[in-house]
C-alpha positions, -999 to 999 in steps of 0.1 A, spaced: -205 -80 27 -178 -109 31 -144 -104 23 -117 -139 21 -83 -140 28 -62 -163 9 -21 -170 11 -25 -157 -29 -47 -126 -26 -78 -112 -8 -113 -120 -24 -135 -90 -22 -176 -91 -23 -203 -73 -22 -233 -80 0 -249 -97 -29 -223 -125 -28 -204 -108 -59 -169 -110 -68 -154 -76 -64 -117 -64 -79 -97 -51 -57 -78 -18 -61 -49 -26 -69 -60 -48 -95 -79 -18 -111 -48 7 -110 -33 -23 -129 -45 -9 -164 -23 19 -161 9 17 -181 41 18 -160 67 37 -176 95 41 -147 89 0 -139 97 -6 -175 133 21 -173 133 4 -144 142 -27 -157 157 -19 -180 183 0 -166 194 -34 -145 193 -59 -172 218 -32 -189 241 -33 -162 243 -69 -157 216 -74 -131 190 -107 -135 160 -85 -128 143 -119 -116 166 -129 -93 169 -93 -81 133 -87 -74 128 -120 -59 154 -112 -35 138 -79 -23 105 -92 -23 109 -111 12 123 -79 24 97 -56 13 70 -80 24 86 -79 67 93 -45 63 59 -40 60 47 -59 82 70 -48 110 58 -17 104 20 -20 105 27 -42 134 52 -17 154 16 4 153 -8 -19 164 15 -35 188 10 -73 173 36 -93 169 52 -110 136 58 -145 123 96 -145 113 100 -179 109 92 -179 73 123 -154 67 154 -160 59 183 -143 85 188 -120 58 159 -109 48 149 -102 88 183 -82 96 176 -58 63 136 -56 71 144 -48 107 164 -12 92 140 -5 76 120 -8 108 144 14 121 141 42 99 102 43 104 108 45 138 131 79 133 99 92 113 73 88 142 95 96 172 77 133 174 42 121 161 12 110 184 -6 81 165 -37 64 179 -45 32 151 -84 31 144 -77 6 113 -52 -11 102 -52 -36 71 -91 -34 72 -108 -47 48 -130 -26 32 -160 -22 6 -178 4 -12 -214 -6 -24 -211 20 -45 -188 19 -70 -176 -19 -64 -149 -25 -56 -123 -35 -22 -90 -25 -7 -74 -23 24 -57 4 42 -22 0 55 -31 24 83 -56 47 92 -60 69 122 -52 102 139 -25 121 144 -17 143 166 -50 150 159 -56 150 123 -76 124 106 -48 105 85 -47 79 60 -12 63 61 1 41 26 34 24 33 58 20 0 87 -6 5 103 2 -30 129 25 -46 107 54 -57 71 67 -52 48 66 -84 17 83 -98 2 52 -90 5 53 -55 -19 85 -54 -46 69 -67 -42 38 -45 -43 67 -13 -82 81 -37 -92 45 -36 -87 40 -3 -103 76 3 -132 69 -11 -138 32 11 -127 54 38 -154 81 38 -183 59 28 -175 37 64 -183 68 79 -139 78 80 -131 111 79 -98 114 59 -76 154 70 -43 142 52 -31 108 36 6 105 38 34 79 18 53 67 40 84 52 17 104 23 31 136 13 16 146 -20 16 181 -18 11 205 18 27 205 30 -14 165 33 -14 160 57 15 134 68 29 109 96 24 67 110 33 49 124 5 24 146 21 -15 155 5 -47 169 19 -66 172 -14 -72 134 -32 -99 148 -51 -77 147 -86 -64 112 -74 -99 99 -68 -112 109 -100 -83 94 -123 -90 61 -96 -129 61 -105 -121 68 -145 -97 35 -140 -124 18 -126 -154 29 -152 -124 14 -177 -117 -14 -161 -155 -24 -157 -156 -17 -196 -132 -44 -207 -142 -70 -190 -174 -63 -204 
């Protein structure tokens, strides 16, 4: 297994050195009507969607990093971010800290690149560890809502973790808004079998299209 991380994206390779798709690339074959509706609504309100997305992208990336590093205790390089982005990302971190204050979190893997030799794809779960004794898979989302594809991504990560010998009792999506309007919420699942199946079907379609 070889994994090469670049600034643009992560490159996954199997044991034979063949390049493999990532979980998010595979799930990308699905239509996202909610995203289209959201963009249309902003357009009707006179908002430049591309500028709006660019404005939040840096905040989302930094908030994601701050949350992951908060758990692992690693530092974050803030030199590439504006003071405005830092302040907004730190507000998102405060929301996360409020959620985790009564939880005993022991990280095992954080953004660890994994490969499935069985299904031939790769992925990097945000966090896998133990919370109050349970083996938990956590995915952090800096978005304005939780969508179906987020659960499918959890299904893909569960496949990767279990193939690597890690038990998954529960999966949690922790959505951290980048602005006060986007808010904060969590969703927990103990049964990901449906989403694992959907992911495997997406993978099959992806492979057929590539052929």
